[in-house]
C-alpha positions as CSV (number, residue, x, y, z in Angstrom):
1,M,-19.8,-38.6,-11.1
2,D,-22.2,-41.5,-11.4
3,K,-23.7,-43.4,-8.5
4,K,-21.3,-46.3,-9.0
5,Q,-18.3,-44.0,-8.4
6,L,-20.0,-42.5,-5.3
7,I,-20.7,-46.0,-3.9
8,E,-17.0,-47.0,-4.4
9,G,-15.9,-44.0,-2.4
10,L,-18.5,-44.5,0.3
11,T,-17.6,-48.2,0.5
12,V,-14.0,-47.2,1.3
13,L,-15.2,-44.8,4.0
14,E,-17.5,-47.5,5.5
15,S,-14.6,-50.0,5.6
16,V,-12.4,-47.5,7.6
17,Y,-15.0,-45.9,9.9
18,D,-16.9,-48.3,12.1
19,N,-19.7,-45.9,13.0
20,F,-20.3,-44.8,9.3
21,R,-22.9,-46.9,7.7
22,I,-25.0,-45.4,4.9
23,L,-24.9,-47.7,1.9
24,N,-28.1,-49.4,3.0
25,D,-29.9,-46.1,3.7
26,D,-31.4,-44.9,0.4
27,K,-32.4,-41.4,1.6
28,T,-28.9,-40.7,2.9
29,M,-27.3,-42.1,-0.2
30,L,-29.5,-39.8,-2.3
31,V,-28.4,-36.8,-0.3
32,W,-24.7,-37.7,-0.8
33,Y,-25.3,-38.2,-4.5
34,K,-27.1,-34.9,-4.9
35,I,-24.2,-33.2,-3.2
36,F,-21.4,-34.8,-5.2
37,K,-23.0,-35.8,-8.6
38,E,-21.6,-32.8,-10.4
39,D,-18.1,-33.3,-9.1
40,D,-15.0,-34.8,-10.7
41,P,-14.9,-38.5,-9.7
42,K,-11.1,-38.5,-9.4
43,L,-11.2,-35.4,-7.1
44,F,-13.8,-37.2,-5.0
45,E,-11.7,-40.3,-4.8
46,M,-8.6,-38.3,-3.8
47,A,-10.7,-36.4,-1.2
48,V,-11.9,-39.7,0.3
49,E,-8.3,-40.8,0.6
50,T,-7.3,-37.4,2.1
51,Y,-10.2,-37.5,4.5
52,I,-9.2,-41.0,5.8
53,A,-5.6,-39.9,6.2
54,T,-6.4,-36.7,8.1
55,N,-9.7,-37.3,10.1
56,E,-10.4,-39.7,12.9
57,F,-14.2,-39.0,13.0
58,K,-16.8,-40.3,10.8
59,P,-17.2,-38.5,7.4
60,T,-19.7,-35.9,6.5
61,P,-20.4,-34.4,3.1
62,A,-18.9,-31.1,4.4
63,G,-15.8,-32.9,5.6
64,V,-15.2,-34.7,2.3
65,R,-16.0,-31.5,0.4
66,K,-13.4,-29.6,2.6
67,C,-10.8,-32.1,1.5
68,M,-11.9,-31.5,-2.2
69,E,-11.5,-27.8,-1.6
70,K,-8.0,-28.2,-0.2
71,L,-7.0,-30.5,-3.2
72,A,-8.5,-28.2,-5.8
73,T,-7.0,-24.9,-4.4
74,N,-3.6,-26.4,-3.5
75,H,-1.9,-24.4,-6.2
76,N,-2.5,-21.1,-4.3
77,L,0.2,-19.5,-2.3
78,N,-0.1,-18.4,1.3
79,G,-0.2,-14.6,1.9
80,A,3.6,-14.2,2.5
81,E,4.4,-16.3,-0.6
82,A,2.0,-14.3,-2.7
83,W,3.5,-11.0,-1.6
84,G,7.0,-12.5,-2.4
85,K,5.7,-13.2,-5.9
86,V,4.5,-9.6,-6.2
87,M,7.9,-8.4,-5.3
88,E,9.5,-10.7,-7.9
89,L,7.1,-9.4,-10.5
90,I,8.0,-5.8,-9.7
91,K,11.7,-6.5,-10.0
92,K,11.3,-8.6,-13.2
93,Y,8.8,-6.4,-15.1
94,G,8.7,-3.0,-13.4
95,W,6.3,-0.2,-14.0
96,Y,6.4,-0.3,-17.9
97,R,5.5,-4.0,-18.3
98,A,2.5,-4.3,-16.0
99,D,0.5,-6.2,-18.5
100,E,3.1,-8.9,-18.8
101,A,3.4,-9.1,-15.0
102,L,-0.4,-9.6,-14.7
103,K,-0.4,-12.2,-17.5
104,E,2.2,-14.2,-15.6
105,V,-0.1,-14.6,-12.5
106,K,-3.4,-14.9,-14.5
107,H,-3.6,-18.6,-13.5
108,D,-3.8,-17.8,-9.8
109,K,-7.1,-16.0,-9.5
110,P,-6.7,-14.7,-5.9
111,L,-3.2,-13.3,-6.6
112,H,-4.2,-11.8,-9.9
113,K,-7.3,-10.1,-8.4
114,A,-5.4,-8.8,-5.4
115,V,-2.7,-7.3,-7.6
116,Q,-5.3,-5.8,-9.9
117,A,-7.2,-4.4,-6.9
118,L,-4.1,-2.5,-5.6
119,G,-2.8,-1.7,-9.1
120,F,0.5,-3.2,-10.3
121,R,1.9,0.2,-11.4
122,E,0.9,1.7,-8.0
123,L,2.7,-1.0,-6.2
124,C,5.8,-0.4,-8.4
125,T,5.9,3.2,-7.4
126,S,4.8,2.9,-3.8
127,E,6.7,4.7,-1.1
128,N,5.2,2.7,1.7
129,L,5.6,-1.0,0.8
130,M,4.8,-2.0,4.4
131,A,1.4,-0.5,4.3
132,D,0.8,-1.9,0.8
133,R,1.9,-5.3,2.0
134,A,-0.7,-5.2,4.8
135,H,-3.4,-4.1,2.4
136,F,-2.4,-6.8,-0.1
137,L,-2.5,-9.5,2.6
138,K,-6.0,-8.6,3.6
139,I,-7.3,-8.4,0.0
140,Y,-5.5,-11.6,-0.9
141,E,-6.9,-13.5,2.0
142,Q,-10.4,-12.3,1.1
143,Y,-10.0,-13.5,-2.5
144,M,-8.6,-16.8,-1.2
145,K,-11.6,-17.3,1.0
146,R,-14.0,-16.5,-1.8
147,E,-12.3,-19.1,-4.1
148,S,-12.3,-21.6,-1.3
149,D,-16.0,-21.0,-0.6
150,K,-16.8,-21.5,-4.3
151,V,-15.1,-24.8,-4.4
152,M,-17.0,-25.9,-1.3
153,L,-20.3,-25.5,-3.0
154,P,-21.7,-28.5,-4.9
155,G,-21.3,-28.2,-8.7
156,R,-25.1,-27.8,-9.2
157,V,-25.1,-24.8,-6.8
158,Q,-22.0,-23.3,-8.5
159,N,-23.8,-23.5,-11.9
160,D,-27.0,-22.0,-10.4
161,L,-24.9,-19.1,-9.0
162,K,-23.3,-18.5,-12.4
163,Q,-26.7,-18.4,-14.1
164,L,-27.9,-16.0,-11.4
165,Q,-24.9,-13.7,-12.0
166,K,-25.7,-13.7,-15.7
167,V,-29.3,-12.8,-15.0
168,N,-28.2,-10.0,-12.7
169,Q,-25.8,-8.6,-15.3
170,V,-28.6,-8.6,-17.9
171,T,-31.0,-7.0,-15.4
172,K,-28.5,-4.3,-14.6
173,L,-27.9,-3.6,-18.3
174,L,-31.6,-3.4,-19.0
175,S,-32.3,-1.1,-16.1
176,E,-29.4,1.2,-17.1
177,K,-30.8,1.3,-20.6
178,F,-34.3,2.0,-19.3
179,E,-33.0,4.8,-17.1
180,M,-31.1,6.3,-20.1
181,G,-34.4,6.2,-22.1
182,K,-36.2,8.0,-19.3
183,T,-33.8,10.9,-19.2
184,S,-33.9,11.4,-23.0
């Protein structure tokens, strides 16, 4: 997003909230720009509109970002709906077509990861679905929270975290290789 797009959104917020005046404050504008510069301008615009429709208090970057998070993760199901989807997959694909079942939910990361964590085939053959449901709901909610937390981070921070994860993976591989060399 460029500064012009940010200013457009902030102008809308200033026009609605009497106690919100930041366009003349360069330092505050810079902070807002740093937080949102990596974000999709259309998502920011929609978040501003959502914030106005759902909040009576003056906006904060965290408040606007929370609206962005809700808009960006809106495709996810709640826990009961997700479990219902798992039951549909079990009926539709069964034990033998687990790969197809997982492929069908690949687009919904929390659901996909929760099903993988418990094991689709294990769920198909379970003799205690009530316990599996409880475990699934806990796991699914944790993955939902993780996805939600990721979206809440500014784009720059998300990119830095991805780079850090890559560095950690390389470090792990190198240390494993080094340990293997020591034992030889």
